C-alpha positions as CSV (number, residue, x, y, z in Angstrom):
1,M,-61.0,27.8,69.7
2,N,-61.6,31.0,71.1
3,A,-61.7,34.5,69.5
4,R,-58.1,35.5,70.2
5,A,-56.8,32.4,68.9
6,L,-58.9,32.8,65.9
7,L,-57.8,36.1,65.4
8,R,-54.1,35.1,65.6
9,R,-54.7,32.6,63.1
10,R,-56.4,35.0,60.8
11,R,-53.2,37.5,61.1
12,R,-50.6,34.8,60.3
13,R,-52.8,33.7,57.1
14,K,-52.8,37.4,56.1
15,A,-49.2,37.9,56.6
16,R,-48.1,34.7,54.7
17,K,-50.3,35.9,51.9
18,M,-48.7,39.3,51.9
19,L,-45.4,37.6,52.1
20,R,-46.2,35.6,49.0
21,R,-47.5,38.4,47.0
22,S,-44.3,40.5,47.9
23,A,-41.9,37.5,46.6
24,A,-44.0,37.2,43.6
25,A,-43.8,41.1,43.1
26,V,-40.0,40.9,43.5
27,L,-39.4,38.1,41.4
28,A,-41.8,39.5,38.5
29,T,-39.8,43.0,38.7
30,Q,-36.6,40.7,38.5
31,L,-37.7,39.1,35.4
32,L,-39.1,42.1,33.8
33,T,-35.9,43.8,34.3
34,V,-33.9,40.9,32.8
35,A,-36.3,41.0,29.8
36,G,-35.7,44.4,29.3
37,L,-32.1,44.4,29.4
38,L,-31.9,41.4,26.7
39,V,-34.2,43.3,24.5
40,F,-31.9,46.3,24.7
41,D,-28.8,44.3,24.2
42,S,-30.2,42.4,21.4
43,Q,-30.6,46.1,19.6
44,R,-27.2,47.1,20.7
45,R,-25.4,44.3,19.0
46,K,-27.3,45.1,15.8
47,D,-26.2,48.4,15.6
48,R,-22.4,47.8,16.9
49,P,-20.0,48.1,14.1
50,D,-17.1,45.8,14.1
51,E,-13.9,47.4,14.9
52,E,-10.6,46.5,15.4
53,F,-8.6,46.5,18.5
54,P,-5.1,46.6,19.1
55,H,-2.9,43.2,19.2
56,E,0.3,42.3,18.1
57,A,2.3,38.8,17.5
58,D,5.3,37.8,19.3
59,G,7.6,34.7,19.6
60,P,7.8,32.4,22.4
61,V,9.4,33.4,25.8
62,P,12.1,31.0,27.0
63,V,11.1,29.5,30.7
64,S,12.8,26.8,32.8
65,G,12.3,23.5,30.9
66,G,10.8,24.9,27.8
67,D,9.1,27.8,26.4
68,V,5.7,29.7,26.4
69,R,4.1,31.9,23.5
70,I,1.4,34.0,24.4
71,Y,-1.5,34.6,21.9
72,T,-3.9,37.9,21.9
73,F,-5.7,37.3,18.5
74,G,-7.5,34.2,17.5
75,E,-6.5,33.9,14.1
76,D,-2.8,33.6,15.1
77,L,-3.7,31.0,17.7
78,F,-6.1,29.0,15.5
79,E,-3.4,28.8,12.8
80,D,-0.6,27.4,15.2
81,M,-3.3,25.2,16.7
82,L,-4.2,23.7,13.4
83,T,-0.4,23.3,12.5
84,D,0.2,21.4,15.4
85,I,-2.7,19.0,14.7
86,A,-1.6,18.5,11.1
87,A,1.8,17.5,12.5
88,A,0.7,15.0,15.0
89,R,1.7,11.6,14.8
90,E,0.5,9.8,18.0
91,R,-2.4,11.4,20.0
92,I,-4.6,14.5,20.3
93,Y,-6.2,15.7,23.3
94,F,-8.7,18.5,22.4
95,E,-11.1,20.0,25.0
96,T,-13.4,22.9,24.8
97,Y,-16.3,24.9,26.2
98,I,-17.8,26.0,22.9
99,W,-17.1,24.6,19.4
100,K,-19.1,26.4,16.8
101,G,-20.0,24.5,13.7
102,D,-18.9,27.7,11.4
103,D,-16.1,28.1,9.2
104,V,-13.3,27.9,11.9
105,G,-15.1,25.2,13.7
106,E,-15.2,23.2,10.6
107,R,-11.6,23.7,10.0
108,F,-11.0,22.0,13.3
109,R,-13.2,19.2,12.7
110,R,-11.7,18.4,9.2
111,A,-8.0,18.8,10.9
112,L,-9.1,16.0,13.7
113,V,-10.7,13.8,10.9
114,A,-7.4,13.9,8.9
115,A,-5.3,13.3,12.0
116,H,-7.6,10.2,12.7
117,E,-7.3,9.0,9.2
118,R,-3.5,8.8,9.4
119,G,-3.5,6.9,12.4
120,V,-3.5,9.5,15.3
121,E,-5.5,8.7,18.4
122,V,-8.0,11.7,18.9
123,F,-9.7,12.3,22.1
124,V,-12.4,15.1,22.1
125,V,-14.3,16.8,25.1
126,F,-16.9,19.5,24.8
127,D,-19.7,20.8,27.1
128,E,-23.2,19.9,26.0
129,F,-24.8,22.9,27.4
130,A,-22.6,25.4,25.9
131,N,-23.2,23.9,22.2
132,L,-27.0,23.5,22.3
133,V,-27.2,25.9,19.6
134,V,-24.7,23.9,17.5
135,P,-26.5,21.3,15.0
136,R,-26.1,18.0,16.2
137,S,-25.2,16.8,12.7
138,F,-21.7,18.9,13.1
139,Y,-20.8,16.4,15.9
140,R,-22.2,13.3,14.5
141,S,-20.1,13.9,11.3
142,L,-17.0,12.9,13.4
143,P,-15.9,9.2,12.4
144,E,-16.6,6.5,15.2
145,G,-12.8,6.0,15.8
146,I,-12.5,9.4,17.2
147,H,-13.3,9.1,20.8
148,V,-15.7,11.9,22.1
149,K,-16.9,12.8,25.6
150,R,-19.7,15.2,25.8
151,H,-19.7,16.9,29.3
152,P,-23.4,16.0,30.0
153,L,-26.4,18.4,30.6
154,V,-27.2,16.6,33.9
155,T,-24.8,14.5,36.2
156,G,-25.5,12.9,39.3
157,G,-29.0,11.5,38.9
158,L,-31.3,12.6,41.6
159,K,-28.1,14.5,43.1
160,F,-28.1,16.7,40.5
161,F,-28.6,19.8,42.8
162,F,-25.8,18.9,44.6
163,P,-22.8,21.4,44.3
164,S,-20.3,18.5,43.1
165,H,-22.7,18.0,40.1
166,L,-23.4,21.6,39.0
167,G,-20.4,22.4,37.2
168,R,-20.0,22.9,33.6
169,N,-16.9,22.0,31.6
170,H,-15.4,25.5,31.0
171,R,-11.9,24.5,30.1
172,K,-9.9,24.9,26.7
173,L,-7.1,22.7,26.1
174,L,-5.2,21.0,23.5
175,V,-2.2,18.5,24.0
176,V,-0.5,17.2,20.9
177,D,1.7,14.2,21.1
178,G,3.0,15.2,24.7
179,A,5.2,17.9,22.8
180,A,2.9,21.1,22.7
181,A,0.1,22.1,25.0
182,Y,-2.3,25.1,24.8
183,V,-4.5,26.5,27.4
184,G,-6.5,29.9,27.6
185,G,-9.7,31.5,27.3
186,Y,-10.3,31.1,23.2
187,N,-13.4,28.9,22.4
188,I,-13.4,27.6,18.7
189,G,-15.6,29.7,16.2
190,Q,-15.3,32.6,13.8
191,D,-16.1,35.4,16.1
192,Y,-13.3,34.4,18.4
193,A,-10.7,34.4,15.5
194,T,-11.4,38.3,14.8
195,R,-13.9,40.0,17.0
196,W,-13.0,38.8,20.6
197,R,-9.9,40.0,22.5
198,D,-8.7,36.9,24.6
199,T,-5.5,35.2,25.7
200,H,-4.2,31.7,25.1
201,A,-0.8,30.4,25.7
202,R,1.1,27.4,24.0
203,F,3.7,25.5,26.1
204,A,6.5,23.2,24.9
205,G,8.7,21.4,27.4
206,D,8.1,20.1,31.0
207,M,4.9,21.8,31.7
208,V,3.3,19.8,28.7
209,V,2.8,16.8,30.7
210,E,0.9,18.6,33.5
211,L,-1.7,19.9,31.0
212,E,-1.7,16.4,29.7
213,N,-2.4,15.1,33.0
214,A,-5.3,17.6,33.4
215,F,-7.1,16.1,30.3
216,V,-6.5,12.5,31.3
217,D,-7.7,13.0,34.8
218,Y,-11.0,14.6,33.6
219,W,-11.4,11.8,30.8
220,N,-11.0,9.0,33.2
221,H,-12.9,10.5,36.2
222,Y,-16.1,10.6,33.9
223,G,-15.4,7.0,32.9
224,A,-15.0,7.8,28.9
225,T,-13.6,5.0,26.9
226,P,-11.0,4.0,26.3
227,A,-9.4,4.8,29.8
228,L,-6.3,6.7,29.3
229,P,-3.0,6.0,30.9
230,Q,-1.5,8.4,33.3
231,P,1.4,10.6,31.4
232,G,4.7,10.6,32.9
233,P,7.0,11.5,34.0
234,R,5.3,14.3,36.0
235,T,7.3,17.5,36.9
236,W,8.1,19.5,40.1
237,S,8.6,22.8,38.5
238,R,9.1,25.6,41.0
239,D,8.3,28.0,38.3
240,M,5.2,26.9,36.9
241,R,2.2,24.9,38.3
242,V,-1.2,23.8,36.9
243,H,-4.3,24.5,39.0
244,R,-7.5,22.6,38.5
245,N,-11.0,23.1,39.6
246,L,-12.6,19.6,40.2
247,P,-16.2,20.1,41.2
248,A,-16.9,16.5,41.7
249,D,-14.5,16.7,44.6
250,L,-15.4,19.9,45.6
251,V,-11.7,21.3,44.9
252,Y,-11.4,24.8,43.8
253,P,-7.7,25.8,44.0
254,I,-7.8,28.6,41.4
255,R,-9.6,31.0,43.9
256,N,-7.1,30.3,46.6
257,M,-4.2,30.7,43.9
258,Y,-5.4,34.4,43.2
259,L,-6.2,35.3,46.8
260,E,-2.7,34.3,47.8
261,A,-0.7,36.0,45.0
262,I,-2.9,39.3,45.6
263,D,-2.0,39.0,49.2
264,R,1.6,38.8,48.3
265,A,1.6,41.9,46.1
266,S,3.9,44.9,46.9
267,E,4.0,46.9,43.7
268,R,1.2,46.0,41.3
269,V,-1.7,43.8,40.4
270,W,-2.9,44.0,36.8
271,L,-5.8,41.5,36.2
272,T,-8.0,41.0,33.0
273,T,-11.3,39.2,33.1
274,A,-14.4,38.8,31.1
275,Y,-16.8,38.8,34.0
276,L,-16.0,40.7,37.4
277,I,-18.5,39.4,39.8
278,P,-16.0,38.9,43.1
279,D,-17.1,37.3,46.2
280,E,-16.5,39.3,49.5
281,A,-13.0,37.7,50.1
282,F,-12.1,38.5,46.5
283,A,-13.1,42.1,46.7
284,R,-11.6,42.4,50.2
285,S,-8.2,41.0,48.9
286,L,-8.3,43.7,46.0
287,V,-9.0,46.6,48.1
288,A,-6.7,45.6,51.0
289,A,-3.9,45.6,48.3
290,A,-4.8,49.1,46.9
291,E,-5.0,50.6,50.3
292,R,-1.5,49.4,51.3
293,G,-0.2,51.2,48.0
294,V,-0.3,48.4,45.5
295,D,-1.2,49.7,41.8
296,V,-4.3,47.4,41.3
297,R,-5.9,47.7,37.8
298,L,-8.7,45.7,36.3
299,I,-9.6,45.4,32.6
300,V,-13.0,44.4,32.0
301,P,-15.4,44.7,28.9
302,R,-17.3,47.9,28.7
303,F,-20.2,45.7,27.3
304,S,-19.6,41.8,27.4
305,N,-21.6,39.3,25.8
306,H,-23.9,38.6,28.9
307,I,-25.5,41.8,29.5
308,I,-26.9,40.5,32.9
309,A,-23.4,39.6,34.0
310,D,-22.5,43.3,33.3
311,W,-25.2,44.7,35.5
312,L,-24.4,42.1,38.2
313,S,-20.8,43.0,38.1
314,R,-21.6,46.7,38.6
315,S,-22.9,45.9,42.0
316,S,-19.2,45.7,43.2
317,Y,-17.9,48.7,41.4
318,E,-18.5,51.2,44.2
319,R,-16.5,49.4,46.9
320,L,-13.5,48.6,44.5
321,L,-13.5,52.2,43.3
322,Q,-13.8,53.8,46.8
323,G,-10.8,51.2,47.8
324,G,-8.6,52.6,45.3
325,V,-9.0,50.0,42.7
326,R,-8.4,51.4,39.1
327,L,-11.4,49.8,36.6
328,L,-10.3,50.1,33.1
329,R,-13.4,49.2,30.4
330,F,-12.3,47.7,27.2
331,E,-13.9,49.4,24.2
332,N,-15.3,48.1,20.8
333,A,-14.7,44.5,21.3
334,M,-15.4,41.6,24.0
335,V,-12.4,41.1,26.1
336,H,-12.7,37.5,27.2
337,A,-9.1,36.9,28.7
338,K,-8.6,35.5,32.0
339,T,-5.1,36.6,33.1
340,A,-3.2,38.6,35.7
341,T,0.3,39.6,36.3
342,I,1.7,40.6,39.7
343,D,5.1,42.5,40.7
344,G,6.7,41.8,37.5
345,L,7.3,38.0,38.7
346,W,4.0,36.3,39.0
347,S,1.5,35.5,36.0
348,T,-1.7,33.2,35.3
349,I,-3.1,32.5,32.2
350,G,-6.3,30.1,32.0
351,T,-9.9,29.5,31.7
352,A,-11.4,31.0,35.2
353,N,-13.2,34.3,35.2
354,I,-13.5,36.2,38.7
355,D,-16.9,35.0,39.3
356,R,-18.7,32.2,41.5
357,L,-19.3,30.0,38.3
358,S,-15.6,29.9,37.4
359,L,-14.0,30.0,41.0
360,A,-16.4,27.7,43.1
361,G,-18.5,26.0,40.2
362,N,-17.1,25.0,37.0
363,Y,-14.3,22.7,35.7
364,E,-11.5,25.2,35.1
365,V,-7.8,25.0,34.6
366,N,-5.2,27.8,35.2
367,I,-1.4,27.8,34.9
368,E,0.6,29.8,37.5
369,I,4.0,31.2,36.4
370,L,6.7,32.7,38.1
371,D,9.1,34.0,35.6
372,P,10.1,37.8,35.0
373,D,10.3,37.3,31.4
374,V,6.8,36.0,31.2
375,A,5.5,38.7,33.5
376,A,7.2,41.4,31.4
377,R,5.4,40.0,28.5
378,M,2.2,39.8,30.1
379,E,2.7,43.6,31.3
380,E,3.4,44.7,27.8
381,I,0.0,43.0,26.6
382,F,-1.7,44.8,29.6
383,S,-0.2,48.3,28.9
384,L,-1.4,47.7,25.2
385,D,-4.8,46.5,26.0
386,S,-5.1,49.6,28.4
387,G,-4.6,51.9,25.4
388,N,-7.9,50.5,24.1
389,C,-9.7,51.3,27.6
390,T,-11.7,54.1,29.1
391,E,-11.0,54.5,32.9
392,L,-14.1,54.5,35.2
393,T,-13.3,57.1,37.9
394,P,-15.3,57.2,41.5
395,Q,-16.6,60.7,40.5
396,Q,-18.0,59.3,37.3
397,W,-19.7,56.2,39.0
398,A,-21.1,58.5,41.5
399,R,-22.9,60.3,38.8
400,R,-24.5,57.5,37.0
401,P,-28.3,57.9,36.5
402,L,-31.0,56.7,39.3
403,I,-32.4,54.0,36.7
404,N,-29.1,52.6,36.8
405,R,-28.9,52.3,40.6
406,V,-32.4,51.0,40.8
407,T,-31.6,48.2,38.1
408,E,-28.4,47.3,39.8
409,G,-30.4,47.1,43.1
410,I,-33.2,44.9,41.3
411,L,-30.7,42.4,40.2
412,S,-28.1,42.3,43.2
413,P,-29.8,39.5,45.0
414,W,-28.6,37.3,41.8
415,R,-25.0,38.0,42.4
416,P,-24.5,34.7,44.3
417,L,-25.6,32.4,41.6
418,L,-23.0,34.0,39.2
């Protein structure tokens, strides 16, 4: 080997070494930043007092083929869910992302056990990862006759890292006797009863079978036993439609549902989400709507329960604010709703957030509703929530401290993961 070739080899080795050191330094900086934020968030939660947020109960809204009641306070929702479970005579489909072993979780456990003991068929689904902190004894106390499916930590064996196997079961469904069905953002637990602002809906009538079908399809896909028969007859409603993300088949219609609706908007887009980490197309759609004169407003938490998600969310704020989108930050409580209403006609309520995990990752379910009365109720709720928000203006955002900008830059490479 001549001297020139030897020199080139040494330079390549040196470049690779520098690259590895640089990558390690970047990763270490990111991990230290995350650790610092988690310590700060832990202290902030300890110091934060419990405060009330505005909410109000309202009756069901008549819709084509049935009615829908919208809940914005967990205690009201849980009482009605437990009442329906207590009245069940044939079957209960219960699916949740988080099921705490606290007082509220125990009430649901007892209600399901009581239903089973009086001869009701009870089917339960929950996500294994989301409930790792819940004592195993809580679930083991369910009688053997209650059919339980845990969405596993790992699916697909060696294919675990394929996109079709990465989704968590983030859905929240309850269907009772084919007569009542619930869907929305509420998990099961004491904090969600009073401390979190979320949105759920109870459907009676034609759309119950569609939400029942969503449960049955998931149950049968994962080979849970016994296999469930398809409910019927299904509906061809022109006013409502259930959209389900199915990671196993790489099907994610909820994202497209949002994009199509926002693209049609001519007056207003009012959207509430727990985690706002939009991809390029979603951010572009919101800005395009604002630029054509649509009143685009987003309610997000001032501080969510995931501080890293908060900081990743902020990297999209500048583009949205400069594009005319209004950002309203909910105060004194975690807003966990996943809803939107557009032009006084279109609305959606469901389980999907505006981030990659929900729109292109997890099992989710949203219901799309084209009904002016439902939209009017959703606008009332949005207006009530807005009164508990502070608006973030472009001028305020431009004046944020330098350390905030640096932190956003350090964490921004992680945005595609969430």
